[in-house]
Structures are given as structure tokens and as C-alpha cells.
Legacy VTK file of the C-alpha trace (Angstrom):
# vtk DataFile Version 3.0
C-alpha trace
ASCII
DATASET POLYDATA
POINTS 336 float
0.000 0.000 0.000
2.855 2.341 0.875
4.438 1.600 -2.498
1.220 2.549 -4.291
0.956 5.835 -2.377
4.568 6.636 -3.236
3.842 5.887 -6.890
0.804 8.190 -6.845
2.829 11.015 -5.287
5.433 10.668 -8.024
2.731 10.763 -10.702
1.313 13.956 -9.220
4.785 15.476 -9.034
5.412 14.500 -12.650
2.145 16.173 -13.627
3.098 19.356 -11.757
6.509 19.612 -13.412
4.907 18.860 -16.775
2.265 21.555 -16.372
4.418 24.227 -14.737
5.712 26.496 -17.483
6.633 30.092 -18.190
5.858 29.687 -21.876
2.134 28.941 -21.963
1.522 32.338 -23.566
3.663 31.327 -26.542
1.704 33.534 -28.953
2.640 36.625 -26.939
6.276 35.486 -26.894
6.366 34.966 -30.666
4.628 38.300 -31.294
7.183 40.045 -29.062
9.906 38.468 -31.179
8.434 40.098 -34.278
6.441 37.275 -35.857
3.151 38.296 -37.477
-0.234 36.863 -36.524
-0.446 35.281 -39.977
2.829 33.417 -39.328
1.644 32.400 -35.871
-1.568 31.047 -37.411
0.467 28.921 -39.837
2.630 27.657 -36.983
-0.530 26.659 -35.116
-1.602 24.730 -38.220
1.655 22.756 -38.125
0.921 21.976 -34.471
-2.480 20.501 -35.255
-1.378 18.592 -38.348
1.205 16.872 -36.140
-1.487 16.244 -33.536
-3.766 14.602 -36.126
-0.968 12.322 -37.324
-0.049 11.203 -33.802
-3.469 11.092 -32.104
-4.093 7.388 -32.740
-0.464 6.127 -32.643
0.165 7.715 -29.247
-2.662 5.715 -27.661
-1.536 2.498 -29.335
2.064 2.975 -28.202
0.890 3.543 -24.626
-1.043 0.263 -24.711
1.840 -1.692 -26.202
4.856 -0.229 -24.420
3.415 1.129 -21.183
2.477 4.514 -19.762
5.887 5.115 -18.151
7.732 4.940 -21.478
5.228 7.293 -23.095
5.580 9.823 -20.263
9.322 9.664 -20.762
8.955 10.167 -24.517
6.601 13.095 -23.856
9.114 14.799 -21.560
11.934 14.338 -24.072
9.779 15.764 -26.866
8.896 18.796 -24.762
12.565 19.341 -23.954
13.434 19.064 -27.643
10.776 21.662 -28.480
12.178 24.033 -25.863
15.765 23.635 -27.101
14.735 24.252 -30.718
12.776 27.339 -29.615
15.784 28.702 -27.680
18.025 28.502 -30.743
15.321 29.318 -33.285
16.283 32.018 -35.758
13.744 31.322 -38.516
10.063 30.593 -38.967
10.794 26.996 -40.003
12.503 26.374 -36.657
9.451 27.812 -34.871
7.252 25.341 -36.758
9.605 22.462 -35.880
9.453 23.421 -32.220
5.637 23.467 -32.261
5.623 20.053 -33.937
7.634 18.734 -30.977
5.149 20.359 -28.583
2.220 18.772 -30.423
3.854 15.355 -30.149
4.396 16.020 -26.453
0.710 16.842 -25.947
-0.312 13.652 -27.751
1.699 11.525 -25.357
0.772 13.440 -22.205
-1.363 16.302 -20.915
-0.840 19.978 -21.689
0.073 23.011 -19.567
-2.150 24.704 -16.981
-3.484 28.127 -16.109
-0.363 29.104 -14.145
1.562 29.290 -17.399
-0.637 32.148 -18.592
-0.253 33.987 -15.298
3.495 33.967 -15.941
3.084 35.556 -19.381
4.300 38.992 -18.329
7.308 37.568 -16.526
8.209 35.450 -19.578
8.128 38.563 -21.768
10.254 40.407 -19.216
13.059 37.836 -18.999
13.018 37.019 -22.713
12.185 33.888 -24.666
15.556 32.177 -24.199
15.450 32.399 -20.408
11.772 31.354 -20.341
12.312 28.297 -22.512
15.547 27.544 -20.663
13.521 27.336 -17.440
11.218 24.899 -19.230
14.237 22.725 -20.119
15.083 22.494 -16.417
11.501 21.497 -15.593
11.639 18.840 -18.312
14.838 17.422 -16.823
13.170 17.220 -13.404
10.152 15.492 -14.918
12.379 12.949 -16.681
14.106 12.092 -13.397
10.730 11.608 -11.698
9.359 9.457 -14.531
12.485 7.267 -14.514
11.849 6.527 -10.833
8.312 5.273 -11.514
7.557 1.558 -11.379
5.526 -0.065 -14.118
4.542 -3.719 -14.177
5.627 -5.451 -17.365
3.380 -8.011 -19.001
6.284 -9.592 -20.859
9.992 -8.894 -20.812
11.246 -10.928 -23.746
13.284 -9.117 -26.372
11.677 -11.181 -29.102
8.219 -10.227 -27.878
9.189 -6.546 -27.913
10.545 -6.840 -31.427
7.425 -8.644 -32.538
5.263 -5.958 -30.918
7.213 -3.250 -32.721
6.916 -4.833 -36.158
3.553 -6.593 -36.125
1.424 -5.514 -33.177
1.947 -1.797 -33.766
0.937 -2.009 -37.412
-2.092 -4.158 -36.693
-3.207 -2.001 -33.769
-2.782 1.203 -35.761
-4.763 -0.194 -38.665
-7.474 -1.476 -36.358
-7.757 1.871 -34.551
-7.786 3.776 -37.826
-10.528 1.598 -39.319
-12.601 1.642 -36.144
-12.314 5.442 -36.029
-13.552 5.781 -39.605
-16.329 3.328 -38.855
-17.305 5.335 -35.783
-17.506 8.601 -37.738
-19.572 6.962 -40.460
-21.882 5.031 -38.135
-22.482 7.619 -35.414
-23.512 10.589 -37.539
-25.305 12.413 -34.717
-22.313 12.093 -32.403
-20.000 13.256 -35.166
-22.188 16.312 -35.814
-22.185 17.156 -32.092
-18.400 16.857 -31.908
-17.873 19.073 -34.941
-20.260 21.739 -33.575
-18.505 21.658 -30.217
-15.063 21.696 -31.844
-15.973 24.677 -34.032
-16.984 26.829 -31.057
-13.993 25.559 -29.086
-11.590 26.338 -31.921
-12.908 29.890 -32.278
-12.519 30.427 -28.536
-8.992 29.010 -28.430
-7.878 31.046 -31.427
-9.363 34.208 -29.944
-7.565 33.658 -26.629
-4.337 32.829 -28.450
-4.326 35.942 -30.585
-5.389 38.161 -27.691
-1.979 37.326 -26.227
-0.489 39.390 -29.051
-3.301 41.914 -29.592
-3.597 43.082 -25.958
0.025 44.347 -25.720
-0.386 45.923 -29.166
-3.489 47.723 -27.864
-1.484 49.209 -24.990
-1.811 46.691 -22.157
1.383 46.621 -20.024
3.281 43.323 -20.071
2.975 42.986 -16.289
-0.833 43.014 -16.592
-1.013 40.525 -19.467
-0.748 37.390 -17.348
-3.571 38.481 -15.048
-5.744 39.363 -18.049
-5.183 35.965 -19.693
-5.869 34.172 -16.425
-9.087 36.160 -15.950
-10.243 35.157 -19.419
-9.639 31.482 -18.648
-11.804 31.846 -15.534
-14.719 32.421 -17.893
-14.640 28.724 -18.687
-15.160 27.823 -15.028
-18.232 30.038 -14.790
-19.597 28.722 -18.080
-19.327 25.105 -16.983
-21.191 25.942 -13.780
-23.955 27.979 -15.406
-24.890 25.303 -17.950
-25.621 22.870 -15.107
-28.353 25.209 -13.902
-29.982 25.295 -17.357
-32.543 22.505 -17.098
-32.609 20.119 -20.050
-31.670 22.679 -22.704
-31.977 21.751 -26.367
-28.577 21.384 -27.944
-29.534 23.623 -30.849
-30.371 26.422 -28.433
-27.138 26.005 -26.480
-25.095 25.991 -29.689
-26.832 29.149 -30.940
-26.242 31.004 -27.676
-22.612 29.940 -27.327
-21.727 30.594 -30.970
-23.244 34.062 -30.633
-21.238 34.759 -27.472
-17.994 33.698 -29.137
-18.810 35.933 -32.122
-19.354 38.854 -29.718
-15.976 38.024 -28.181
-14.361 38.261 -31.615
-16.043 41.630 -32.221
-14.794 42.860 -28.839
-11.265 41.777 -29.809
-11.369 44.219 -32.715
-12.412 47.151 -30.518
-8.787 48.002 -29.577
-9.938 48.747 -25.995
-8.017 46.492 -23.614
-10.783 46.079 -21.039
-13.402 45.318 -23.687
-11.042 42.892 -25.434
-10.411 41.084 -22.142
-14.150 40.918 -21.479
-14.616 39.437 -24.948
-12.072 36.734 -24.190
-13.846 35.943 -20.914
-17.159 35.734 -22.772
-15.743 33.352 -25.386
-14.234 31.058 -22.761
-17.551 31.144 -20.872
-19.424 30.036 -24.004
-16.879 27.386 -24.973
-17.096 25.534 -21.679
-20.868 25.824 -21.604
-21.093 23.966 -24.885
-18.336 21.518 -23.923
-20.186 20.404 -20.790
-23.492 20.056 -22.636
-21.853 18.107 -25.472
-20.091 15.745 -23.069
-23.325 15.096 -21.189
-25.168 14.105 -24.374
-22.324 11.962 -25.723
-21.893 10.098 -22.441
-25.595 9.323 -22.380
-25.387 8.002 -25.956
-22.520 5.548 -25.448
-21.457 2.959 -22.846
-18.380 3.558 -20.686
-16.193 1.167 -22.706
-16.457 3.548 -25.687
-15.357 6.644 -23.763
-11.756 6.315 -24.944
-12.948 6.282 -28.556
-15.091 9.363 -27.923
-12.176 11.268 -26.418
-9.979 10.327 -29.359
-12.625 11.368 -31.883
-13.243 14.706 -30.130
-9.541 15.462 -30.227
-9.417 14.462 -33.889
-12.351 16.686 -34.935
-10.929 19.612 -32.976
-7.538 19.289 -34.680
-9.131 19.032 -38.132
-11.070 22.259 -37.581
-8.005 24.001 -36.152
-5.954 23.049 -39.216
-8.507 24.874 -41.363
-9.199 27.857 -39.091
-5.722 28.641 -37.710
-4.230 30.227 -40.863
-7.537 31.978 -41.643
-7.726 33.370 -38.102
-4.142 34.568 -38.346
-5.022 36.592 -41.425
-8.334 37.791 -39.935
-6.877 39.037 -36.650
-3.874 40.632 -38.296
-5.809 42.539 -40.975
-9.117 43.428 -39.335
LINES 1 337
336 0 1 2 3 4 5 6 7 8 9 10 11 12 13 14 15 16 17 18 19 20 21 22 23 24 25 26 27 28 29 30 31 32 33 34 35 36 37 38 39 40 41 42 43 44 45 46 47 48 49 50 51 52 53 54 55 56 57 58 59 60 61 62 63 64 65 66 67 68 69 70 71 72 73 74 75 76 77 78 79 80 81 82 83 84 85 86 87 88 89 90 91 92 93 94 95 96 97 98 99 100 101 102 103 104 105 106 107 108 109 110 111 112 113 114 115 116 117 118 119 120 121 122 123 124 125 126 127 128 129 130 131 132 133 134 135 136 137 138 139 140 141 142 143 144 145 146 147 148 149 150 151 152 153 154 155 156 157 158 159 160 161 162 163 164 165 166 167 168 169 170 171 172 173 174 175 176 177 178 179 180 181 182 183 184 185 186 187 188 189 190 191 192 193 194 195 196 197 198 199 200 201 202 203 204 205 206 207 208 209 210 211 212 213 214 215 216 217 218 219 220 221 222 223 224 225 226 227 228 229 230 231 232 233 234 235 236 237 238 239 240 241 242 243 244 245 246 247 248 249 250 251 252 253 254 255 256 257 258 259 260 261 262 263 264 265 266 267 268 269 270 271 272 273 274 275 276 277 278 279 280 281 282 283 284 285 286 287 288 289 290 291 292 293 294 295 296 297 298 299 300 301 302 303 304 305 306 307 308 309 310 311 312 313 314 315 316 317 318 319 320 321 322 323 324 325 326 327 328 329 330 331 332 333 334 335
């Protein structure tokens, strides 16, 4: 029992070091370095293309090789992304760094709200120091992950080789075919996921580009982190409010939330910092409202053993929409 508790503590510590970052407001950092919103939108597209390619393989690899190895791979990928970003001197290197980050997110969870609070500090110390701090956190996470214990089903070298050559291919093909079958068979669920992903993508893109637009509108760097954190709080309120809305029709919820996100986009173009921040809060509020309602309906539609497939499909639909919208949003927010 003591061994299990120790293992749990290490997992929590690994999660903390993985989520603790000075570089969560990466859009603001890139904008401060002189990159345009159109370039940032293209870089975001690279991120999501990588995410689409690795969404299914990452889950298969975790099943075949164990969670510990995948956490280790995730930490190494994050460290690689940080190192590339530190030495980046071209847009192609920025895209390569974001590809590493996308791979990291596929194998593990992403960063938390504290990273946005640190946005102003990251801008103050500069991108090299900020990403250098992330490298240190990655090294700590790797040491913690290496100390984890994971039971092995089989230890034979031949079995591992066989799993690498045959099991991986068969599992990937099976997951790919089952995913296509799911999208084709469950048309209502697919429609719900695309509606939810569309609103979510618009919210995420708005919050991303506000990282660059708020300083350009005159907000001091030291206030940026607090503003971004405040906007993220909108999601908490939205997820609470929707629970008080008794049996709402999905069409009505989608209409309300899409309208709120659109108002957030309009507020972003006002060039008034307080109004722009309020618009970001409103968009996050709407996004989480719809997310909670969508999850409730999907969970009622499918048994618990299909939850993993649902999560994978939601991530897939979100990435597909982001691939399309990211470059368009970069042009929209930079020119309007």
C-alpha cells in the first residue's frame, strides 16, 4: 500500500513539473519576437497537423509499451521543443518546435493556467530564459518518470521486437478503421463533436491571438498574465452555469454559445483592452458551456467502454477544424 501511495505522489509530481511552465503564452512570446499573426496562425496549423498524425499512434504505443515509457517520450519531446525554440532564428525552426510540442501533448497532458499567469514575466526575462527554465523542468520530470515503477506483461526481447513490427501495425490499422467506422456510423455524435469543436476552436484562437493583440493595444506586459488568467476563468463560470440550465436543447445552447464567441471576436477588434479582455472571458464562458453540454449528451449516448474512442474522436475533430481555421484566423486578426 505504501508503495502505491509513493507511486501516486510521483505521478502527481510528474504532472506538476509537466504543467508548470513560463511559456504557456507562446503567442505573446512569438509576437514580441516580431512574428506576425499570420505566421503564428500557420505555426498553429503545423501543431495541429502533427497532432492529427499522432493522435491514434500515441494511444496504441501507450497500450503496447506502457504509460511510463510514453511519459518519458513526452518529456523528451517537450525538452526538444524548448531547445529548438531557444536557438530558433527562422520561422521553419518555430514550426519544428511546435511540432515537438504537439507530439508532447499527444503523449501526455498539456500546460495549466499558471503558465498564462506567468506571461508577463516570460516577456520580461526574454524567450531564451523562459524556454531555458522549461528545459530544467523537463529534466526534473524525466528524473521523476524514470523513478516510476511499471509492471511489465512480458519482458522478452523477441516479444518486444514482434510488438514493434507486427502488433503496432495491426493495432494502428485497427484503430484507424474503427475510427472511420465510428464517424460513419455515429452521424449524430460526429455532428455534435464538430459543432462543439468549431466553437472551441474559435474560442482558443481568440484567446491565443489576444496574447499578441492586448500588448499591441497598450496593455502593459505585467498586466497581461492576469488578463489571460481572468479570461480562462470564464470557462469555469460557463461550466457551472450550464448545469443550472434545465434540459436545454442542444440547438439552443449551440446558438447562444456561438453568438457569445462571435461577440468576443467583435470585442477583440475594438482596440480597448478592457473590452477585449471581457470578450475573451465571454468566449471562454461560451466554450465551456457547450463543452459540458456536449459531453453530457455523448456520455448518455454511449457505454463507458467507448469513452476512450469518444475522447480520441473529439480530439481528432478539434484538430481538423483548427488546421482549417488557424491560418484563416491569423489573417483575420492581423488585418481586421
